[in-house]
ZANU-527496 format. One line per 4 residues: their letters; for each residue x, y, z of N, C-alpha, C. Coordinates in pm, 1 decimal, padded with zeros to 6 digits. Layout:
BEGIN
a) X Y Z X Y Z X Y Z  ...
***
This chain:
BEGIN
mtlt) 01980.4 00265.3 00067.4 01854.6 00248.7 -00006.2 01784.4 00383.2 -00017.9  01719.4 00404.4 -00131.0 01649.2 00530.0 -00154.7 01523.9 00540.2 -00068.9  01479.7 00664.3 -00041.4 01361.0 00685.9 00041.0 01234.1 00695.9 -00041.7  01246.5 00700.7 -00173.0 01131.8 00691.1 -00263.1 01181.3 00640.2 -00396.8
lsnq) 01100.1 00556.6 -00461.4 01135.0 00507.4 -00594.5 01083.0 00599.1 -00704.1  00994.8 00691.4 -00670.9 00921.8 00768.2 -00770.8 01014.5 00837.1 -00871.0  00984.2 00816.8 -00999.7 01062.6 00879.2 -01106.6 00974.5 00955.0 -01205.9  00843.7 00964.1 -01174.1 00747.8 01032.9 -01259.4 00652.9 01114.7 -01171.8
qvel) 00587.8 01213.4 -01232.0 00486.4 01291.2 -01161.7 00370.5 01320.8 -01255.1  00250.5 01329.8 -01197.1 00132.9 01366.3 -01274.4 00045.5 01455.8 -01188.0  -00016.2 01554.7 -01249.0 -00106.3 01643.3 -01175.1 -00248.9 01589.0 -01187.9  -00306.2 01549.8 -01072.7 -00441.2 01493.3 -01072.3 -00546.6 01603.2 -01083.7
segi) -00521.3 01714.4 -01018.7 -00603.8 01834.5 -01028.6 -00518.8 01949.6 -00977.3  -00570.7 02068.6 -00980.8 -00490.5 02183.6 -00942.1 -00439.0 02169.0 -00799.3  -00308.0 02171.9 -00784.9 -00246.7 02163.8 -00653.0 -00227.2 02023.5 -00599.8  -00271.0 01921.8 -00673.6 -00255.7 01783.1 -00628.0 -00165.6 01708.3 -00725.2
tlay) -00042.7 01682.2 -00683.7 00054.9 01612.9 -00766.9 00083.5 01475.2 -00709.3  00072.1 01373.6 -00793.1 00102.5 01236.4 -00753.2 00237.1 01196.9 -00811.6  00330.9 01158.8 -00725.5 00459.7 01105.6 -00769.3 00449.3 00953.6 -00775.6  00514.2 00893.6 -00873.9 00504.9 00748.5 -00885.4 00627.3 00692.3 -00956.4
ydse) 00648.4 00564.5 -00935.4 00754.9 00489.9 -01001.6 00694.6 00410.9 -01116.5  00757.5 00419.1 -01231.2 00719.0 00341.4 -01348.4 00843.1 00265.9 -01393.8  00839.1 00134.9 -01383.2 00957.0 00054.7 -01418.3 00990.0 00061.9 -01566.8  00894.6 00106.6 -01648.0 00916.5 00118.6 -01792.1 00930.0 00265.0 -01834.4
aslt) 00961.1 00352.8 -01741.7 00964.5 00497.1 -01770.8 01062.8 00533.7 -01881.1  01169.6 00457.4 -01894.4 01272.1 00490.9 -01993.5 01230.7 00454.4 -02136.2  01124.0 00377.0 -02151.3 01080.0 00335.9 -02283.9 00995.2 00445.3 -02347.5  01022.4 00476.8 -02471.4 00942.4 00577.3 -02542.7 00840.2 00512.5 -02634.9
dtna) 00860.2 00386.0 -02667.4 00767.7 00311.9 -02753.3 00647.8 00267.7 -02669.5  00530.0 00320.8 -02699.7 00409.1 00289.5 -02622.3 00377.2 00141.1 -02627.1  00393.1 00077.7 -02742.4 00364.2 -00064.8 -02754.0 00457.0 -00146.9 -02665.6  00584.4 -00108.0 -02662.0 00680.6 -00178.6 -02576.4 00645.4 -00159.5 -02429.6
knsk) 00601.4 -00037.7 -02394.8 00563.3 -00008.5 -02257.0 00447.3 -00095.4 -02211.3  00355.6 -00121.0 -02303.5 00233.6 -00193.0 -02269.3 00242.1 -00341.9 -02298.8  00361.5 -00392.4 -02323.1 00376.0 -00533.3 -02359.8 00371.4 -00626.6 -02239.4  00386.4 -00573.4 -02119.0 00385.8 -00655.5 -01998.0 00257.6 -00634.2 -01918.6
svvv) 00221.6 -00732.0 -01837.0 00111.5 -00713.1 -01742.0 00149.0 -00601.6 -01646.1  00050.1 -00519.7 -01610.2 00073.7 -00406.9 -01520.2 00042.9 -00448.1 -01377.0  00135.9 -00419.8 -01288.2 00119.5 -00446.6 -01145.0 00132.6 -00315.6 -01069.5  00029.2 -00282.1 -00994.1 00026.9 -00160.3 -00913.2 00044.4 -00199.7 -00767.0
llhg) 00137.8 -00135.9 -00699.0 00164.5 -00162.8 -00557.3 00137.6 -00035.9 -00476.6  00050.4 -00046.5 -00376.0 00014.4 00067.9 -00292.0 00070.7 00046.4 -00151.8  00151.7 00139.9 -00106.3 00221.0 00124.8 00022.1 00130.6 00157.3 00140.5  00184.6 00137.1 00260.1 00110.6 00160.7 00382.6 00128.5 00300.4 00440.9
ycgs) 00068.8 00318.5 00555.8 00063.8 00444.5 00630.1 00203.8 00491.9 00667.3  00231.9 00617.5 00639.2 00362.6 00677.5 00667.7 00474.8 00603.5 00595.3  00443.6 00553.3 00476.5 00543.5 00487.5 00392.9 00567.7 00568.3 00266.1  00616.3 00501.8 00164.4 00630.9 00560.8 00031.3 00653.8 00446.3 -00066.0
sayf) 00670.3 00479.2 -00192.2 00701.2 00376.8 -00291.6 00827.4 00299.3 -00253.8  00913.0 00359.8 -00172.0 01037.5 00293.7 -00130.8 01013.5 00171.3 -00043.6  00893.0 00155.0 00010.0 00861.3 00031.2 00081.4 00881.0 -00089.7 -00009.3  00875.3 -00068.7 -00141.0 00888.3 -00178.1 -00236.8 01024.8 -00179.4 -00305.2
skla) 01123.4 -00114.6 -00244.7 01255.7 -00103.6 -00307.9 01326.2 -00238.1 -00322.4  01298.2 -00332.7 -00234.8 01357.8 -00466.4 -00246.8 01274.2 -00557.8 -00335.7  01144.5 -00535.0 -00336.4 01054.0 -00619.9 -00414.1 01057.8 -00585.5 -00563.1  01064.3 -00456.8 -00593.9 01054.8 -00411.9 -00733.0 01157.2 -00477.2 -00826.0
plla) 01286.1 -00486.0 -00788.4 01383.2 -00547.3 -00880.1 01353.9 -00694.7 -00909.4  01281.0 -00759.7 -00820.7 01249.2 -00901.1 -00837.8 01130.0 -00922.7 -00930.9  01058.2 -00814.8 -00961.0 00937.5 -00826.0 -01042.7 00945.7 -00750.3 -01175.2  01036.1 -00653.1 -01184.2 01035.5 -00558.8 -01296.2 01065.5 -00622.2 -01431.4
qryr) 01138.4 -00733.4 -01435.6 01166.9 -00794.3 -01565.1 01042.3 -00858.1 -01626.0  00952.5 -00904.2 -01539.0 00833.3 -00974.5 -01587.7 00712.6 -00881.9 -01604.5  00701.8 -00778.2 -01520.3 00583.7 -00692.9 -01519.2 00621.1 -00545.0 -01531.5  00525.8 -00466.0 -01575.4 00540.3 -00320.9 -01566.6 00489.2 -00278.7 -01428.9
llip) 00576.1 -00226.9 -01346.1 00541.2 -00187.7 -01210.3 00506.8 -00039.9 -01205.0  00395.7 -00009.4 -01142.1 00354.5 00128.0 -01116.4 00331.4 00141.0 -00966.3  00412.1 00225.4 -00901.6 00410.0 00233.4 -00755.2 00402.3 00379.4 -00713.9  00286.0 00426.3 -00670.3 00274.3 00566.8 -00632.4 00320.7 00593.9 -00489.6
dllg) 00358.0 00718.7 -00464.8 00363.1 00770.9 -00328.5 00221.5 00820.1 -00300.5  00152.5 00759.9 -00205.0 00017.2 00805.4 -00173.5 00019.1 00953.4 -00136.1  -00092.7 01019.3 -00150.8 -00097.8 01163.7 -00128.3 -00050.2 01200.4 00012.8  00038.8 01300.4 00018.1 00096.6 01341.3 00145.5 00211.9 01254.2 00191.5
hghs) 00251.2 01157.3 00109.5 00362.5 01067.1 00140.0 00470.5 01083.5 00033.4  00595.1 01055.3 00069.7 00703.0 01063.1 -00028.2 00706.2 01198.1 -00096.1  00698.3 01197.1 -00229.5 00703.7 01320.0 -00307.2 00566.4 01365.4 -00357.7  00458.2 01300.4 -00312.3 00324.0 01341.4 -00353.0 00271.3 01449.7 -00260.5
splk) 00194.7 01541.8 -00317.5 00144.1 01653.9 -00237.7 00028.1 01609.0 -00148.6  00011.6 01673.0 -00033.3 -00101.4 01640.7 00055.2 -00229.1 01709.4 00008.7  -00340.4 01660.8 00059.0 -00469.2 01725.6 00036.0 -00494.3 01828.6 00144.4  -00563.3 01935.5 00110.3 -00596.9 02038.3 00207.9 -00735.6 02010.0 00264.3
qety) -00747.7 01900.6 00335.9 -00875.6 01863.6 00396.4 -00849.5 01778.5 00519.6  -00949.0 01767.1 00606.6 -00929.4 01698.7 00733.6 -00924.2 01547.8 00719.7  -01010.2 01491.1 00635.2 -01022.6 01345.7 00624.3 -00983.2 01297.5 00485.7  -00896.1 01197.3 00481.9 -00857.3 01132.3 00357.0 -00932.2 00998.2 00352.7
nmee) -01053.1 00998.3 00297.3 -01128.7 00872.6 00300.9 -01084.0 00776.7 00190.5  -01108.5 00648.0 00213.4 -01057.3 00544.1 00125.0 -01120.3 00550.5 -00013.7  -01248.3 00587.5 -00019.3 -01317.8 00593.2 -00147.5 -01257.2 00700.3 -00238.8  -01228.6 00816.6 -00181.6 -01169.1 00923.8 -00261.1 -01028.5 00886.0 -00306.1
qasf) -00952.6 00823.0 -00217.3 -00817.9 00780.6 -00254.3 -00820.9 00678.2 -00367.1  -00918.2 00586.2 -00362.4 -00933.2 00488.6 -00470.1 -00964.6 00558.5 -00601.9  -01048.3 00662.7 -00596.3 -01082.0 00738.5 -00716.9 -00958.9 00807.0 -00775.0  -00871.0 00856.5 -00687.0 -00747.9 00917.9 -00734.2 -00660.1 00814.9 -00806.6
ivqw) -00655.3 00693.0 -00752.7 -00575.0 00587.7 -00815.8 -00630.6 00555.1 -00954.3  -00761.9 00544.4 -00964.7 -00824.1 00518.2 -01094.7 -00794.9 00632.5 -01191.6  -00808.8 00755.2 -01144.4 -00782.9 00873.1 -01228.8 -00639.6 00872.1 -01280.1  -00545.7 00841.7 -01192.2 -00404.4 00836.3 -01230.4 -00379.9 00728.4 -01335.5
lqgi) -00428.9 00607.4 -01309.7 -00402.8 00496.9 -01402.1 -00466.7 00521.9 -01538.2  -00590.3 00565.3 -01538.9 -00655.2 00593.1 -01666.9 -00587.7 00707.9 -01739.6  -00539.3 00805.3 -01662.9 -00471.7 00920.4 -01722.2 -00341.5 00886.2 -01790.7  -00275.5 00778.6 -01747.6 -00150.6 00738.5 -01812.1 -00173.2 00620.6 -01907.7
gidg) -00299.4 00594.2 -01938.7 -00331.1 00497.8 -02042.8 -00338.0 00352.6 -01999.2  -00359.5 00327.5 -01870.9 -00368.7 00189.5 -01821.5 -00514.0 00145.4 -01823.5  -00543.0 00033.7 -01895.2 -00680.5 -00015.9 -01900.9 -00697.2 -00151.5 -01833.8  -00590.2 -00202.9 -01774.1 -00598.3 -00328.7 -01700.9 -00477.8 -00345.1 -01610.6
ayvf) -00500.5 -00382.0 -01483.9 -00388.9 -00393.1 -01390.0 -00425.0 -00485.4 -01273.7  -00322.5 -00546.7 -01217.7 -00333.4 -00614.7 -01088.8 -00293.9 -00513.1 -00982.0  -00374.7 -00499.4 -00879.1 -00347.6 -00401.1 -00774.0 -00332.6 -00472.4 -00640.5  -00220.3 -00445.5 -00573.1 -00192.5 -00505.2 -00442.8 -00163.2 -00393.9 -00342.8
ghsl) -00232.4 -00396.4 -00230.2 -00215.9 -00291.1 -00131.9 -00161.9 -00341.6 00000.2  -00061.1 -00271.6 00050.1 -00002.1 -00301.9 00180.3 -00069.3 -00218.3 00287.6  -00125.7 -00282.1 00389.7 -00181.5 -00213.7 00506.8 -00281.8 -00105.9 00461.8  -00253.5 00023.2 00484.8 -00339.8 00130.5 00435.3 -00366.5 00114.8 00286.0
ggyi) -00265.1 00079.0 00209.9 -00283.1 00057.7 00066.5 -00384.7 -00051.0 00036.5  -00395.9 -00147.7 00126.5 -00496.0 -00252.0 00111.4 -00637.4 -00200.1 00130.4  -00654.2 -00106.2 00223.5 -00786.7 -00046.7 00243.7 -00830.0 00029.3 00118.3  -00734.4 00097.4 00056.2 -00764.4 00170.0 -00067.6 -00793.7 00071.2 -00180.3
tlal) -00717.6 -00038.2 -00185.8 -00740.1 -00141.3 -00286.8 -00881.2 -00198.6 -00277.1  -00928.2 -00224.3 -00156.2 -01062.7 -00278.8 -00138.2 -01169.6 -00178.6 -00179.4  -01146.9 -00051.2 -00149.8 -01241.3 00051.9 -00193.7 -01244.3 00058.4 -00345.9  -01128.5 00043.2 -00407.3 -01119.1 00042.9 -00552.9 -01194.1 -00077.3 -00610.7
aeqg) -01175.1 -00195.2 -00549.8 -01243.2 -00315.9 -00597.2 -01394.0 -00303.8 -00578.6  -01437.0 -00238.8 -00471.5 -01579.1 -00220.2 -00446.3 -01642.5 -00128.4 -00550.1  -01568.3 -00027.5 -00592.8 -01618.6 00064.5 -00694.3 -01632.4 -00004.2 -00830.4  -01562.4 -00116.7 -00844.8 -01578.7 -00199.9 -00962.7 -01524.0 -00147.9 -01092.8
pkll) -01409.6 -00078.8 -01092.7 -01355.7 -00032.2 -01220.4 -01315.2 -00150.3 -01308.2  -01336.1 -00134.0 -01435.1 -01306.8 -00243.0 -01528.5 -01157.0 -00267.5 -01542.1  -01075.7 -00174.8 -01489.7 -00931.1 -00190.0 -01507.9 -00871.1 -00301.4 -01421.5  -00943.6 -00348.2 -01320.1 -00888.0 -00451.1 -01231.4 -00888.4 -00588.1 -01298.3
qgfg) -00771.4 -00652.0 -01298.8 -00760.3 -00789.9 -01346.3 -00746.7 -00887.7 -01230.3  -00718.4 -00835.7 -01115.1 -00702.9 -00911.9 -00992.2 -00653.7 -00815.8 -00886.5  -00667.6 -00855.0 -00757.8 -00620.1 -00765.7 -00652.4 -00580.3 -00846.6 -00530.2  -00514.1 -00778.4 -00437.3 -00470.0 -00850.0 -00318.4 -00435.9 -00757.9 -00203.2
llhs) -00430.3 -00817.4 -00085.2 -00393.0 -00748.2 00037.8 -00260.2 -00803.0 00087.2  -00169.9 -00713.2 00121.5 -00040.2 -00748.4 00178.6 -00037.3 -00694.5 00320.8  -00047.6 -00783.0 00419.0 -00049.8 -00739.5 00559.6 -00158.9 -00635.6 00582.9  -00276.6 -00663.8 00534.4 -00388.5 -00571.9 00547.2 -00512.7 -00652.0 00584.0
talp) -00626.8 -00586.1 00593.8 -00750.2 -00654.7 00633.5 -00870.7 -00585.6 00573.2  -00975.3 -00662.7 00551.9 -01102.8 -00607.2 00506.2 -01188.4 -00560.2 00623.4  -01146.6 -00589.4 00744.6 -01225.1 -00553.4 00862.9 -01211.4 -00404.6 00894.3  -01314.0 -00344.0 00954.3 -01303.3 -00205.5 00998.8 -01222.9 -00198.1 01128.1
dseq) -01192.1 -00077.4 01171.7 -01122.7 -00059.4 01298.9 -01208.8 -00106.7 01415.5  -01144.4 -00170.9 01513.1 -01210.3 -00200.8 01640.1 -01225.9 -00070.1 01718.4  -01300.3 -00075.1 01827.4 -01316.6 00045.5 01909.3 -01182.7 00091.9 01965.1  -01096.3 -00003.1 02003.1 -00964.3 00033.5 02053.1 -00880.5 00097.2 01943.1
akqn) -00888.8 00041.5 01823.5 -00813.4 00097.4 01711.6 -00861.4 00239.2 01679.4  -00991.5 00261.9 01689.5 -01044.6 00395.8 01664.9 -00991.0 00495.7 01767.4  -00982.4 00452.5 01891.9 -00923.8 00539.0 01995.4 -00777.7 00567.9 01964.2  -00706.9 00465.0 01914.9 -00565.8 00483.9 01879.8 -00549.3 00582.3 01763.8
rela) -00644.4 00583.2 01670.7 -00638.6 00681.6 01561.8 -00647.6 00823.0 01618.3  -00736.3 00842.4 01714.1 -00750.7 00974.4 01775.7 -00621.9 01015.4 01847.1  -00560.2 00920.3 01914.6 -00433.9 00948.3 01982.7 -00324.1 00982.8 01882.1  -00326.9 00916.3 01766.4 -00228.7 00945.6 01661.4 -00244.2 01089.1 01612.8
iikv) -00368.0 01130.7 01593.9 -00393.9 01267.8 01547.6 -00342.7 01368.6 01649.3  -00372.3 01343.2 01775.3 -00327.4 01433.9 01881.8 -00175.2 01439.2 01886.1  -00111.8 01321.8 01875.2 00034.3 01317.4 01885.9 00102.2 01394.9 01774.0  00055.1 01375.3 01650.4 00120.1 01445.2 01539.4 00092.6 01594.9 01545.9
qeqg) -00022.8 01633.1 01597.5 -00054.4 01775.4 01609.8 00026.9 01841.9 01720.2  00051.2 01767.9 01828.2 00121.4 01826.4 01942.5 00272.5 01808.6 01936.8  00318.9 01693.7 01879.7 00461.7 01662.3 01883.7 00526.5 01653.7 01745.9  00444.7 01649.6 01640.7 00499.4 01646.4 01506.3 00515.0 01506.3 01449.3
vtaf) 00545.6 01501.0 01318.7 00557.5 01374.6 01246.2 00671.1 01288.7 01299.3  00783.6 01351.0 01331.8 00901.3 01274.8 01376.4 00869.3 01190.8 01498.8  00806.7 01250.5 01598.7 00773.0 01177.5 01721.1 00673.5 01066.4 01692.2  00576.3 01094.2 01605.7 00477.1 00992.1 01573.6 00540.9 00873.6 01502.2
vdgl) 00623.3 00901.3 01402.7 00687.8 00794.4 01325.6 00782.6 00713.0 01413.8  00853.3 00779.8 01503.0 00944.1 00709.2 01595.0 00869.2 00606.1 01678.9  00743.4 00634.1 01709.3 00663.8 00539.9 01787.1 00596.3 00433.7 01702.8  00567.3 00467.5 01577.4 00494.2 00375.8 01489.9 00580.8 00265.7 01430.3
vpkl) 00691.5 00301.9 01370.7 00766.4 00209.6 01285.3 00823.6 00087.7 01358.2  00870.6 00099.2 01483.4 00921.7 -00021.2 01549.8 00820.1 -00134.3 01560.7  00691.0 -00103.4 01554.2 00586.9 -00206.0 01564.2 00569.1 -00283.0 01433.4  00627.1 -00232.3 01324.9 00599.5 -00288.2 01194.0 00686.5 -00408.2 01157.8
faad) 00805.3 -00417.6 01216.9 00899.9 -00523.4 01180.4 00907.7 -00631.2 01288.0  00933.4 -00753.9 01245.3 00956.6 -00862.7 01340.3 01085.1 -00835.3 01417.2  01076.3 -00833.4 01549.4 01189.6 -00792.7 01632.9 01309.2 -00886.0 01618.3  01286.4 -01010.2 01577.6 01397.1 -01105.5 01564.8 01453.0 -01113.5 01423.1
hpqy) 01409.7 -01022.7 01335.5 01463.1 -01024.5 01199.8 01611.3 -00988.2 01203.4  01696.3 -01060.8 01130.1 01841.5 -01034.9 01135.7 01881.0 -00893.9 01091.2  01798.1 -00828.7 01012.6 01826.5 -00691.9 00967.2 01735.6 -00589.8 01036.1  01686.8 -00622.1 01153.3 01587.1 -00537.9 01220.0 01632.1 -00392.9 01233.2
eqll) 01752.1 -00370.2 01283.8 01797.8 -00232.8 01308.4 01809.5 -00153.9 01178.2  01861.5 -00216.9 01073.8 01874.9 -00150.5 00944.1 01737.8 -00117.9 00885.6  01646.8 -00214.6 00890.6 01512.6 -00192.8 00837.0 01437.9 -00087.5 00918.0  01458.7 -00088.1 01048.9 01393.9 00010.4 01134.8 01436.9 00151.9 01096.7
rygi) 01565.4 00171.7 01079.5 01615.4 00304.6 01041.5 01559.2 00346.4 00905.3  01553.9 00251.6 00814.1 01502.4 00279.5 00679.9 01354.8 00319.8 00685.7  01276.2 00242.2 00758.5 01134.4 00272.0 00771.1 01108.5 00406.3 00837.3  01188.6 00440.0 00936.5 01172.9 00567.6 01005.7 01205.7 00684.0 00912.7
eigy) 01314.4 00672.9 00837.4 01352.1 00780.6 00746.0 01245.6 00802.5 00639.5  01186.3 00694.5 00590.6 01076.1 00707.2 00494.8 00958.4 00778.5 00559.8  00925.6 00737.5 00681.8 00811.7 00795.2 00752.7 00824.5 00943.9 00778.1  00946.3 00988.8 00800.3 00968.2 01131.7 00826.7 00924.3 01220.1 00709.2
qtap) 00913.6 01162.6 00589.6 00873.5 01239.8 00471.8 00723.1 01268.3 00468.4  00646.7 01203.2 00553.4 00501.5 01216.5 00548.3 00456.0 01353.3 00598.4  00363.6 01414.8 00525.9 00309.6 01545.0 00565.9 00219.6 01528.3 00687.4  00225.7 01617.6 00785.8 00142.7 01603.1 00906.0 -00005.8 01596.8 00875.4
eava) -00051.7 01672.3 00775.6 -00194.6 01667.6 00742.0 -00234.3 01532.6 00684.9  -00140.9 01462.3 00620.9 -00169.7 01328.1 00569.4 -00173.1 01226.0 00682.7  -00083.8 01240.9 00781.2 -00086.0 01151.2 00897.2 -00221.9 01159.6 00965.4  -00268.6 01280.7 00991.4 -00397.6 01299.9 01057.8 -00513.6 01263.7 00965.7
gfar) -00505.2 01304.6 00838.8 -00613.9 01280.8 00745.1 -00639.2 01133.3 00719.5  -00531.7 01057.0 00702.1 -00548.2 00913.1 00680.5 -00591.2 00843.2 00808.7  -00549.1 00891.8 00924.6 -00595.3 00834.4 01051.0 -00747.0 00844.8 01060.9  -00800.6 00961.7 01024.4 -00946.7 00979.1 01026.2 -01013.2 00888.4 00922.5
gmke) -00953.6 00879.7 00804.3 -01010.4 00795.6 00699.0 -01010.8 00648.7 00735.3  -00903.0 00601.6 00797.0 -00896.5 00461.3 00838.2 -00995.9 00433.3 00949.5  -01011.5 00528.0 01039.7 -01107.5 00513.6 01150.0 -01249.5 00497.0 01097.0  -01281.6 00564.8 00988.6 -01418.0 00566.0 00935.4 -01443.4 00460.2 00828.5
rsnr) -01343.6 00381.9 00792.0 -01360.6 00291.9 00678.4 -01461.1 00179.8 00708.5  -01519.1 00127.7 00601.2 -01623.8 00026.0 00610.8 -01565.2 -00114.7 00621.9  -01650.8 -00206.7 00665.3 -01618.8 -00348.9 00659.9 -01633.2 -00392.9 00514.2  -01524.3 -00438.4 00454.0 -01528.7 -00476.0 00312.7 -01497.3 -00623.9 00291.6
aavi) -01526.3 -00707.4 00390.6 -01505.9 -00851.1 00373.8 -01587.3 -00903.8 00256.7  -01707.3 -00848.2 00238.3 -01793.3 -00894.3 00129.7 -01735.3 -00862.9 -00007.0  -01649.3 -00761.8 -00016.0 -01586.4 -00729.4 -00144.6 -01502.5 -00847.5 -00192.1  -01433.0 -00910.7 -00098.6 -01353.2 -01029.1 -00132.8 -01444.0 -01148.4 -00158.6
qrss) -01541.2 -01169.1 -00070.8 -01628.9 -01286.2 -00081.2 -01706.4 -01289.4 -00212.3  -01745.9 -01171.9 -00259.6 -01831.6 -01165.5 -00378.5 -01754.7 -01140.8 -00507.5  -01625.6 -01122.6 -00497.4 -01549.6 -01086.8 -00617.3 -01538.2 -01203.7 -00714.2  -01550.6 -01171.1 -00841.2 -01528.9 -01270.6 -00946.6 -01384.6 -01268.4 -00996.1
lpvl) -01304.1 -01178.7 -00937.6 -01164.3 -01164.3 -00976.6 -01074.5 -01252.6 -00891.1  -00955.7 -01285.9 -00939.4 -00857.5 -01353.7 -00854.3 -00818.1 -01261.6 -00737.9  -00809.5 -01318.5 -00619.0 -00773.9 -01240.9 -00499.9 -00659.6 -01311.0 -00426.5  -00558.1 -01233.7 -00389.5 -00441.8 -01284.5 -00316.8 -00433.6 -01216.4 -00180.4
liag) -00418.2 -01296.0 -00075.1 -00404.5 -01243.7 00060.7 -00273.9 -01295.7 00119.8  -00184.8 -01204.6 00159.2 -00055.9 -01241.6 00216.9 -00044.6 -01181.9 00356.6  -00012.8 -01266.2 00454.2 00001.3 -01223.7 00593.4 00139.7 -01258.9 00644.8  00178.0 -01195.7 00755.8 00304.4 -01227.1 00821.7 00278.4 -01301.3 00951.5
akdg) 00347.6 -01412.5 00972.7 00327.0 -01491.4 01094.4 00363.4 -01411.6 01219.4  00452.9 -01314.1 01204.0 00499.5 -01235.4 01318.3 00445.2 -01092.2 01315.1  00335.7 -01074.5 01243.4 00276.4 -00941.0 01228.9 00202.4 -00903.8 01356.5  00247.1 -00796.9 01422.9 00182.8 -00749.1 01544.4 00079.0 -00642.5 01518.9
vvsp) 00057.4 -00608.4 01391.7 -00040.1 -00504.7 01355.8 -00167.7 -00566.4 01300.3  -00152.6 -00654.7 01200.6 -00267.0 -00725.2 01141.9 -00235.8 -00874.8 01145.2  -00315.1 -00949.7 01218.0 -00291.9 -01094.1 01230.0 -00329.3 -01164.5 01100.2  -00276.3 -01285.3 01076.8 -00319.9 -01361.4 00959.5 -00470.9 -01382.2 00956.5
egtf) -00531.7 -01402.7 01073.4 -00677.1 -01420.4 01078.7 -00748.2 -01294.8 01026.4  -00694.3 -01177.2 01060.9 -00751.6 -01053.4 01012.2 -00735.6 -01038.2 00862.4  -00618.5 -01077.2 00811.9 -00594.6 -01068.6 00667.5 -00685.5 -01162.5 00590.4  -00708.3 -01282.3 00643.3 -00783.7 -01383.2 00569.2 -00935.0 -01370.4 00586.2
tgsh) -00982.4 -01273.8 00662.8 -01126.2 -01251.3 00677.0 -01186.5 -01217.2 00541.2  -01293.8 -01286.6 00508.6 -01359.1 -01261.6 00380.7 -01314.0 -01354.5 00270.3  -01211.3 -01434.3 00296.6 -01162.5 -01524.9 00192.4 -01263.4 -01636.7 00166.6  -01255.1 -01695.4 00048.3 -01340.3 -01808.4 00012.7 -01254.3 -01911.6 -00059.9
sgta) -01316.2 -02014.1 -00112.6 -01239.5 -02125.1 -00168.9 -01151.5 -02083.8 -00285.8  -01189.1 -01975.7 -00354.7 -01110.5 -01932.0 -00468.7 -01005.2 -01828.5 -00436.4  -00987.1 -01796.9 -00307.8 -00890.7 -01695.0 -00266.7 -00757.6 -01760.6 -00232.4  -00648.6 -01705.1 -00281.9 -00515.1 -01755.8 -00249.9 -00467.7 -01690.8 -00119.9
chvl) -00444.7 -01771.7 -00016.5 -00402.9 -01721.7 00115.3 -00266.0 -01779.0 00150.1  -00173.3 -01691.3 00191.8 -00038.0 -01735.7 00223.9 00014.1 -01661.9 00347.5  00093.1 -01733.5 00427.4 00158.3 -01674.8 00544.2 00309.2 -01676.6 00523.3  00373.0 -01561.2 00541.5 00519.4 -01551.4 00537.2 00571.3 -01579.0 00678.2
aeag) 00638.9 -01690.8 00695.0 00674.5 -01739.1 00828.3 00765.9 -01644.9 00904.9  00854.3 -01573.3 00835.7 00953.4 -01489.8 00902.6 00923.8 -01340.6 00893.8  00806.6 -01304.8 00849.4 00774.2 -01163.2 00830.7 00684.9 -01109.9 00941.6  00704.5 -00980.4 00971.4 00612.5 -00907.9 01055.9 00508.6 -00842.6 00967.5
hmgm) 00500.9 -00709.0 00973.4 00402.1 -00634.0 00896.5 00459.5 -00583.7 00763.5  00586.2 -00618.4 00736.2 00657.4 -00557.7 00622.9 00727.5 -00662.9 00538.0  00652.1 -00761.5 00494.4 00711.7 -00871.8 00419.4 00786.5 -00829.7 00295.6  00746.0 -00718.8 00232.1 00814.1 -00674.5 00110.0 00955.2 -00626.6 00138.3
letp) 00984.1 -00590.6 00263.8 01119.9 -00554.2 00303.8 01187.8 -00664.8 00384.9  01109.3 -00740.4 00461.6 01166.5 -00845.0 00547.3 01194.6 -00973.8 00471.4  01102.4 -01014.9 00385.7 01117.5 -01139.0 00308.4 01076.5 -01113.8 00162.5  01148.7 -01025.1 00092.9 01106.3 -00985.8 -00042.8 01106.2 -01100.1 -00143.2
aema) 01201.1 -01191.8 -00135.1 01206.9 -01301.4 -00232.4 01083.5 -01390.3 -00221.3  01041.3 -01418.2 -00097.3 00923.2 -01503.0 -00077.4 00797.1 -01432.6 -00126.3  00786.1 -01302.3 -00097.9 00668.5 -01229.6 -00144.3 00667.0 -01220.8 -00296.8  00780.8 -01196.2 -00356.0 00788.1 -01187.5 -00502.7 00743.8 -01318.3 -00567.2
ellr) 00785.3 -01429.9 -00510.5 00748.2 -01558.7 -00566.2 00597.3 -01581.6 -00557.1  00535.1 -01541.4 -00446.8 00390.1 -01554.8 -00432.2 00316.5 -01468.3 -00534.9  00366.9 -01348.2 -00558.3 00305.9 -01260.1 -00657.4 00320.5 -01319.4 -00798.7  00437.6 -01371.8 -00829.1 00459.7 -01431.9 -00961.8 00366.8 -01551.2 -00982.7
qfig) 00354.0 -01635.4 -00880.7 00266.0 -01752.1 -00891.6 00121.4 -01708.3 -00914.6  00081.7 -01601.2 -00850.0 -00056.4 -01554.6 -00857.9 -00087.7 -01490.0 -00992.6  00002.4 -01403.4 -01038.8 -00022.1 -01327.8 -01162.3 00004.5 -01413.1 -01286.2  00112.3 -01491.2 -01277.6 00150.1 -01575.1 -01391.3 00252.0 -01507.9 -01481.8
***
């Protein structure tokens, strides 16, 4: 399996290049490119667009998929700053989508990508047609989680990205998954591509992020929340915080924190049901 799906690049500003996957990249006819609903997938911490390598083929015939490597991940360049806050990252996503002519999209964020998705929904861009969290939460970090962010920063600064990723990725998959060892190796290899400044910068940004449960509660848009029954990082209760009667909530029985790789067919079906 590839370590990134990205097949396109765009310069957001001087020195900042965003790599992304466009399932319709081979089409030159603009009308044909825009004939499908647009689905944007944002990956998690120390991941890349390749986190969706199993999910993308199940969705690409029906939708135009746009999947970026977040800044400092995969083939996207890192920022030269200490903190990568969620609001700025959401602005970059809006800038990218508008720059390539997207005026309406469904946006789904995995883990860290979910925090960015909520910041994007809070900013209220008109381009959103619906949004969702995949193994993510609207809640801010607990005090223990904030301490863990500090430890992550220290570890990557003292021991490097490889040591940090080796400790992080085993927590993401359900230990009893039949493909656990294969998925673990895949996740680790993807993680090794992350720039050290992005590991530290996003750790600071996640530590400082706001409680955005109200973004879901007050939204007039369709909202989808997907959790893993075996997720040791974000519990289903954490994912469903902020939901209301109009929110679609689903639990993947055999998934940990990585349902798009552990149970891609089930996740794809939930997305299809939600988007239509």
